[in-house]
C-alpha positions, -999 to +999 in steps of 0.1 A: +341-561-009+323-562-042+315-529-059+280-517-065+284-523-102+291-560-097+262-567-073+234-548-089+218-548-123+214-513-137+195-502-168+198-468-184+166-458-202+169-431-228+136-416-239+141-402-274+117-381-295+132-366-326+167-368-312+185-376-345+210-349-339+219-361-304+213-398-300+246-411-316+268-390-293+248-400-262+248-438-269+283-439-283+296-423-251+278-450-230+291-478-251+326-466-252+331-452-217+304-469-195+301-505-208+293-517-173+258-503-177+230-517-199+209-493-218+178-491-240+167-462-262+130-457-262+122-442-296+089-425-288+073-424-323+100-400-337+092-385-371+129-378-379+157-403-384+161-414-347+148-449-354+169-453-386+200-442-367+194-467-339+188-495-363+217-487-385+241-484-355+228-516-339+218-498-307+195-516-282+162-498-287+124-501-284+104-486-312+071-471-301+048-468-331+033-435-320+044-406-298+032-414-263+050-385-245+077-387-218+054-405-194+046-432-219+082-437-229+093-439-192+066-464-185+077-486-215+113-485-202+103-494-167+083-524-179+113-535-199+135-532-168+110-551-147+107-579-172+145-584-173+148-581-135+169-550-132+175-536-097+179-500-107+168-478-136+186-445-145+166-421-167+190-403-191+177-377-215+185-383-252+196-347-258+231-350-243+225-328-212+231-356-187+266-369-179+268-406-171+299-400-149+275-392-120+256-425-121+279-442-096+275-413-072+237-416-075+238-454-069+261-449-039+237-424-024+208-448-029+227-476-012+238-453+016+204-438+024+180-466+014+160-441-006+137-449-035+147-422-059+179-402-064+177-370-085+208-357-103+204-321-091+221-290-105+213-272-072+221-296-044+251-275-034+248-246-058+223-218-060+198-215-088+206-187-113+181-159-116+162-163-148+126-170-158+131-208-161+148-211-127+122-188-111+096-213-123+116-242-109+120-224-076+082-218-074+076-255-079+101-263-052+082-241-028+049-256-039+062-291-030+075-278+003+041-263+012+022-295+004+046-320+019+053-305+053+086-288+043+103-315+023+128-298+000+138-308-036+161-283-052+159-295-088+123-306-093+126-305-131+158-326-135+152-355-158+183-374-145+168-398-119+177-431-104+149-455-094+150-486-072+131-518-079+099-507-060+097-475-081+104-495-113+072-514-107+052-484-097+063-462-126+059-491-150+024-502-141+006-475-121-013-449-141-007-423-114+030-421-119+047-397-144+082-382-144+070-347-134+073-325-103+037-331-092+045-368-090+074-360-067+050-342-043+026-371-045+053-396-038+067-377-008+032-377+007+030-414+001+061-419+022+086-424-007+121-412+002+138-390-024+174-377-022+195-355-045+231-357-057+250-327-071+256-330-109+267-307-137+246-307-169+256-298-205+238-277-230+216-295-254+237-309-283+210-303-310+174-296-314+152-274-292+132-279-260+094-281-264+091-257-234+088-224-252+072-194-234+036-205-242+041-241-233+061-231-201+031-211-189+007-240-195+031-264-179+034-244-148-004-240-145-008-278-148+018-285-122+004-261-097-031-275-101-018-310-096+004-302-067-021-281-047-054-299-057-052-330-077-027-350-057-051-351-027-077-371-047-052-394-064-055-430-052-028-441-028-015-476-027-020-498+003+005-490+030+011-454+018+005-425+040-030-410+040 
């Protein structure tokens, strides 16, 4: 029987904004240890040397002229994947936190369950640590449970996600779709099936997260508003649950 890797086309998309300190280690690891997977770096209008590094090293990359944010970078990658006919897209952060060794487990889970999205979860079989960031994550998990009839997603903020062909088209061309927890709630209420696979994540190789204390508070406010209020007025595609 043929393995998953020989019967499916998989593209890894790597959104990168000012990841000059990380991007070489991330891509070199893929090229050396996971050559069975195609990849594309989405340089999201970086102001550091991310683009120069990608060009100098001969990486496969798209160069967005301005910073569009994570949603815009993901949308660009999804359109690339759709154009070239990929069956799956794996979102892999450019900061070195996500380990590609779990990709095969995620694909196996998608094939086994027939789900639309698989999340690489730090908390599928492990408990969340007690700190301010994880408390915020847990609150978002509960918010999604409340608004989706009890559907549980343990790691709502994980950026390591596998998408099938249907989701590639939706995230690529529908304005309602962004890689955030509120979209997970919306998708669950649309009948989209989401599963999780336990993974381990590394510490960021270089740089800093944009979610400082002030931005984290604002982020949580936006997510709660969207989960509890805005998702109910978002347009649902034909055939989705009402």
